[in-house]
C-alpha positions in Angstrom: -39.7 19.7 51.6 -37.7 18.3 54.2 -34.7 15.9 53.3 -35.0 13.2 56.5 -32.1 11.6 57.9 -31.7 9.1 60.3 -28.3 8.4 61.8 -27.5 5.6 64.8 -25.4 2.5 65.6 -27.9 0.1 66.3 -29.9 -2.0 62.9 -33.2 -0.2 62.5 -36.4 -1.4 60.5 -39.1 1.5 60.4 -42.5 0.9 58.8 -43.8 4.3 56.9 -47.7 4.6 58.3 -48.4 6.3 55.3 -47.4 7.6 52.0 -44.5 9.8 52.4 -43.2 12.3 50.7 -40.2 13.7 51.5 -37.0 16.5 49.6 -34.3 13.3 50.5 -33.2 10.5 52.7 -29.9 10.5 54.2 -28.2 8.0 56.2 -25.5 7.8 57.9 -23.7 6.2 61.0 -22.6 2.2 61.0 -26.0 1.2 61.6 -28.2 -0.5 58.9 -31.7 1.1 58.1 -34.7 -0.7 56.5 -37.9 1.4 55.3 -41.1 -0.5 54.4 -44.3 0.1 53.9 -46.5 2.7 51.8 -44.9 4.6 49.1 -42.5 7.1 49.0 -42.4 9.8 47.1 -39.5 12.1 46.4 -40.2 16.0 45.3 -38.0 17.5 42.6 -34.8 16.8 42.6 -35.1 14.8 45.4 -31.6 12.7 46.7 -31.2 9.1 48.5 -27.5 9.6 49.9 -25.5 6.7 52.5 -22.4 7.7 53.9 -19.6 5.5 54.3 -19.5 3.5 57.5 -16.6 4.1 59.4 -15.1 0.4 58.8 -16.4 -2.5 57.0 -19.9 -2.8 54.3 -23.2 -1.5 54.9 -25.9 -1.9 52.9 -29.9 0.2 53.9 -32.9 -1.2 52.0 -35.7 0.5 50.9 -38.7 -1.9 50.7 -41.3 0.7 50.1 -42.6 1.7 46.7 -40.1 4.1 45.8 -42.3 7.2 43.1 -39.4 10.4 42.3 -41.3 13.4 41.5 -38.8 14.2 39.1 -34.9 14.1 39.0 -33.6 11.8 41.7 -30.8 11.4 42.9 -29.3 7.7 44.2 -25.8 8.5 46.0 -24.3 6.1 48.0 -20.9 6.8 48.6 -17.6 4.2 48.9 -18.9 0.7 51.3 -22.3 1.5 50.9 -25.1 0.2 48.9 -28.7 1.8 48.4 -30.5 -1.4 48.0 -34.5 -0.1 46.5 -36.4 -3.3 46.6 -40.2 -2.1 46.8 -39.8 -0.7 43.2 -39.4 2.0 41.5 -41.8 4.3 39.4 -41.9 6.9 37.2 -40.2 8.4 33.8 -37.7 11.1 35.5 -33.4 11.4 35.1 -32.5 8.8 37.5 -28.9 10.3 38.2 -26.6 7.8 39.7 -23.7 9.2 41.8 -21.4 8.1 44.9 -18.5 5.1 44.7 -20.7 2.7 46.9 -23.6 0.3 44.6 -27.4 1.0 43.8 -29.5 -1.8 43.4 -32.7 -1.9 42.3 -34.6 -4.8 42.1 -39.3 -5.4 43.3 -41.7 -4.8 41.0 -40.5 -1.3 38.3 -42.3 0.3 36.0 -39.5 2.7 35.7 -39.0 3.9 32.4 -36.8 7.1 32.3 -33.5 7.8 31.1 -30.4 6.7 33.6 -26.9 8.5 34.0 -24.6 6.3 35.7 -22.0 8.7 36.8 -19.4 6.2 39.1 -20.3 3.4 41.6 -22.0 0.2 40.9 -26.0 -0.2 39.1 -27.5 -3.2 39.2 
């Protein structure tokens, strides 16, 4: 399963037209992205990554439901926030890496262990 990459300089809202399964999602560049609609499933060992912006701070939002298959990594770099606001489900290990912020909000049914290695986890 492939990693989806979002790059660019213009903030963009993307509505998923159907449930999607990905190996990972990478946000880079100086534009904030919002993904919404349907469920975004991460394959085993999937990673959600946000690179540091070249100036200021940035927040990427996943308003879709997130369902990691197994072993899920959230990795925001410095000055980046990854906000999962559509709910998180599953019971696999969630590993928080990167010096940035991870925010989990919404109707969550996640019941797995969380290992915070660096940064902020809310």
